[in-house]
N, C-alpha and C positions, 0 to 999 in steps of 0.2 A: 781316824779315831779322834783327833783333836777337834776337828770340825763338828763331829757328832756331839762332843761334849759341850761345845759352844751353843749348838742348836738346842740341846737339852736345857742348858742353863737359861737361855733366852726364851724358851718355849716356842721355837720357830719350826714350821714344817719345811719340807724340801722346797716347795713352791715359794714360800715367803722368803726363804734365804736366797733363792735364785733372783727374785725380784729385787731384793735389797742390794745384791751384788751388781745387777744391771743398773740400778739407780745410781750407785756409787761411781760406776764407770762413766755414766753420762755426765755426772757432776765434774769429774776429773777432766773429761774431754772439753766441756764448756769452759772450764777454768783455763785450760791450755790455749783454746782458741782466743779467749779474751786477752790473754797475755800476749799472744802473737799479734793480735790486732792493735793493742795499745803500743807495742814496740814498733810496729810498722808505721803507725801514725806519728810517733815521736821521731822516728828516723826521717820520715818525709818532711816534717816541719824543719828539722835540722838542715836537710838538704836545701829546702826552699830558702832558709835564712842565709846559708852559705852562698847560694847563687845570687841572692840580692846583694849581700855584702861585697861579693866579687865584682858584680856589675858596677856598683857605686865606686869601687876602687879603680876600675878601668875607664869609666866614662865620666866626662865632666857633668856637673850638676847645674841645671838651668832653673831650678826652683819649681814651685808648683804651677801646674797649668800647661806644661809642655807634654805632648804625647810621646809615647815610647817610640824610639827611632824606627823599629822594625814593625811596620804595619802591613807590609805587602803580602806576607804569607799568613793570612788570617787562618787560624785553626778553630774549627767549630767542634763542639763537644761530641764525644762518642760514648754510648752507653751500651756495651756489649753484654755478654753473659757474666755470671757471677765472678769468674776468675779473671777474665780479660777486660771487664768493664772499667773504663776510665773516663773521667770528665775533665775537659780543659776549662780554661777560665771563661766566665760568663761573658756574653756579648753585650755591647752597649746599644740595645734596642729597647724602646719603651714597651712594656708588657701590654699585650692587646688580647683580651679575653675572646675576641672573635676567632683568633687563630692559635691561641696559646692555651695549654692546660695550666691553670693557676692553682698553686697550693699556698695557703696562708698560714703563717705562724704568728700567734698572738702571745705577747709577753705580759705577765702580771705586773712587772715593773720595767721601765725603759732600760734598754741594754745598749752598750756602746758599739759603734760600728766596728771598732778595732777587734772586739771579741767575736763579732759575727764573721768578719773577714778572715780571722784566724782559722775558724772552722771551715768556711767555704773554700779558702785557698788550699786546705788540706785535700780537697777533691782533685786539685789540678794535677794533670799528668801531661807533660810536654810531648810525650810519645803517642798521645791519643790520636786515633784515626777519626776525623770528623764525620758525623752522620746527622746530627740534629742540633738545632740552636737552643740554648737555654739562657735565661736571664734572671736577674736578682734585683729587687728593689726594696727599700725600707721606707716606712712611714715616719717622717722626721718628727721627733718629739722635743726638739730644742725649744726652750722657752722663748728665745728671741727670734725665732723663725716660724713663718706660717706653716702649719701642718700640711705636708704634701708628700706624695711618693717620689722618691729620687734614687739615683744611683748611690750605693753605699759609700760613705766617707768615714775614715777611722775616727775623726775627731767629733763626729755627730753621735746622737743617741736616737734610738728607734723604739717605737711601741709595737710595731707590727713588721713582719717580713713577708714578702711575696717571692716565691720561686716559680718560674714558669718555663715550659719547654714547648717549642713550636710543634703543632700536631701534624702538619703536612707541608709539603713543598712539591716542586716538580719531580722530585725523586719518589713521591708517593706518601702514604700515611706513615706515621711513626710506628715502629715495630713494638710488639708486646714486650720483648726483652728490654728494649731501650726505655720504654715507659715504666715498666716495673722496677727497673734498676733506679731510675730517677726518683720514683716515689719512695722506694726503700731508703734512699739516701736522705730524702727530705724528712722521713720519719726519724732517722738516726740523728739528724741535725736538731729536730724538735726535742728529742730526748736529751741531747747534749746541752742545749741551751735552756732546758726546763720550760718549754713553751707548749701551749695548746696548738693543735694543728687542725685545719679545715681542709679536707681533701676529698674530692669525688672518688667514686670507685674506679678501679682500672677499666672495668668493662664499659662504664659510662664514658670515660675519656677515649677509649678505643673506638666506641661508636661515634663520638663526635669527630674523631680523626678521619674515619671512613666517610662520613657525610661531607666533611670539608674537602676531602680528596675528590669525591664525585663532583661536587660543585666546581672545584678548580679545573678538573679535567674537561668539563663541559664548557668552561669559559676561557680556556687557554687557547685562544685563536690567534693564528698568524696569517695576515693578509699579504698577498703579493701582487705586484703589477710588473709585467714583463715588457720591456721595450726592445723590439727586434729591429736591428739596423739593416737596411737594404745592402749596404756595403760595409765591410769591416772598417772600424774607426781606429786610426792609430792612437796609441796610448797617450801621447802628448796632447793631441787634439781633444781626446776624451777627458783627460784630466783638466784641461783648461775650461772645457764646457761645464764640467761638474762644479768647479770652483766658481765659475761665473753664475751658476744657478744657486749658489749659497751652500753647497756641500763642502764638507771638510774630510780630508783623508784621515782614516782611523790610524791608530798607532801601529797596527799590524801591516799597514801599507797595502792592504788588499781590499779594504772596504771603504765606502764613503758614507758619512753620517750627515743627516739633516737635523739641525738643532733649533730649538726655540726656548728661550729663557733657560738656557743651559741644560735643557732636557732633550735627549735624542728622541725625535718623533718617529723617524724611520731611518733605515740604512740600506745599503746595497748588499747583495750577496757577494761572496768572495770573487775577486777578479784577478787575473794574472797580468801584472804590470809589464811583463816581457812579451806580451802578445797583443795584437790588435783586438779591439772589443767588438764582438758581433751581437751581443745581447747583454743588457743590464736588467737585473731583477731588483725591484725595490720591495723591502720587507717591513711590515708594521706589526709589532707585538701589541695587540689591542689592549690587554689588561694593564700594561705598563705605562700607558699614555692617557692623561686626563681627557675626558670627552670634549671639554670646551676648547681643546686645541684643534679640533676638527682635522685630526691627523690623516684620515683616509682621503678627505677632499683635497688636502694639500699634497699628499702623495700622488693622487690621481692627476692633479694639475701639473706637478713637476714631471710626471711621466709624459704627459701630452707635450710639454715644452721641449723635453729632451728628444722626443720623436720628431717634432718639427725641425729642431736645430740640426739634428744628425741624420735626417732623412730615414726615419724609421716608422714603426707602427706599434700600437699596443696590442698584445696578444695574450691569450690565456695559457695555461700550462701545456696545452696540446698544440700550441702554435696557431690557433684560430683567432682571427681578429676579435678584440674585446667589444662586445655589443652594449648598447645602451640599456637593454633589458637586464643584462648581467650586472651592470653597475647599480641599477635600481634595486635588484635583488640583494646585492651586498649591503646597500644602505639600510634596507629593511631588517636584515639579520643583525646589523650593527646596533640598531636601535633596541632590539630585543636583548642583545648581549649586554649593552650598557645598563639597561633597566634591571636585568637579573643580577649584575654585579652590585648595583646600588642597593637592591633589595636584600642581598646577602650580607650587606654591611661591609663590603670590600670594594669601594668605588675605584674605577679604573684610574691609574696614575697615583693612587694614595700610597703612603708608606706601607700600609698593610698589604696592598696588592703587590708591591715591590718585593716584600718578604715571601709572600705565598707563592708567587710565580717566579721564584729564583731557584 
């Protein structure tokens, strides 16, 4: 009866009243969600600050310029679904539009790096399960410094901000949930910092990721040369031979690496140091080694020398002697592969190729 009186006083029909009630409930729900979100962000910042203060109290300070002590367990960011989505700290890679989705935030007035980092660090979740790399750079606006993109520093000011996430790797193209979550976080950051945002559509970025993945799959070639010994070679003799040829035993104690200019040109497949060696396989990851190193020719030459020294022969994967025609065919395919990588803007051995084929 009381409700009917209110409806009569306000001149509302049953439908109008129902819509008004629904609208009120939606407003209440939004207010509650905003309150929970603000509370969660404030709590995360307090925890981050506590963690930082605790670390400073326990560890000696060596001043600016020293890296964090624990760099062995690198955690890459994870962008899952709406509830489980977490992002770890950005990685220190230079943003590369050839393999990264780049989102730009433009500020009407320069903003301090400390303010940006405070918001970006709020994304950090140390429990994140890594799936995709993401990066962050600012366009330096300091008067006494040349304008350039750089890693964010608290004491600097920036006129623009770039957020980027790697579109593909050997695990495949980035997923739609990962990319959508990253984009929504970038939009939230733009609103928080009061900036304009330049961002391609998610469909465009996913299309680019799939194209990049197809190119990477076609170019991700591993070449192998097998040296089959006529008689088993004792490990001690084999180890001495490999070292004499310039190979170094890898940290795992089961592989040998051949380096040039501190770059691994090729390596052996796993070997058992407790058993005589009957065959050694040399492996070359083509996209990871610069073309001018002539890695295949050097690997082939080392295979020939190993075969001569240990009374063996070069064979293919089926155990058939490696023919000159097969070697010529490999060289021809290599020339095409290197050309395609160069044309795609990802030259073999470049830092871009290292990220894409990892």
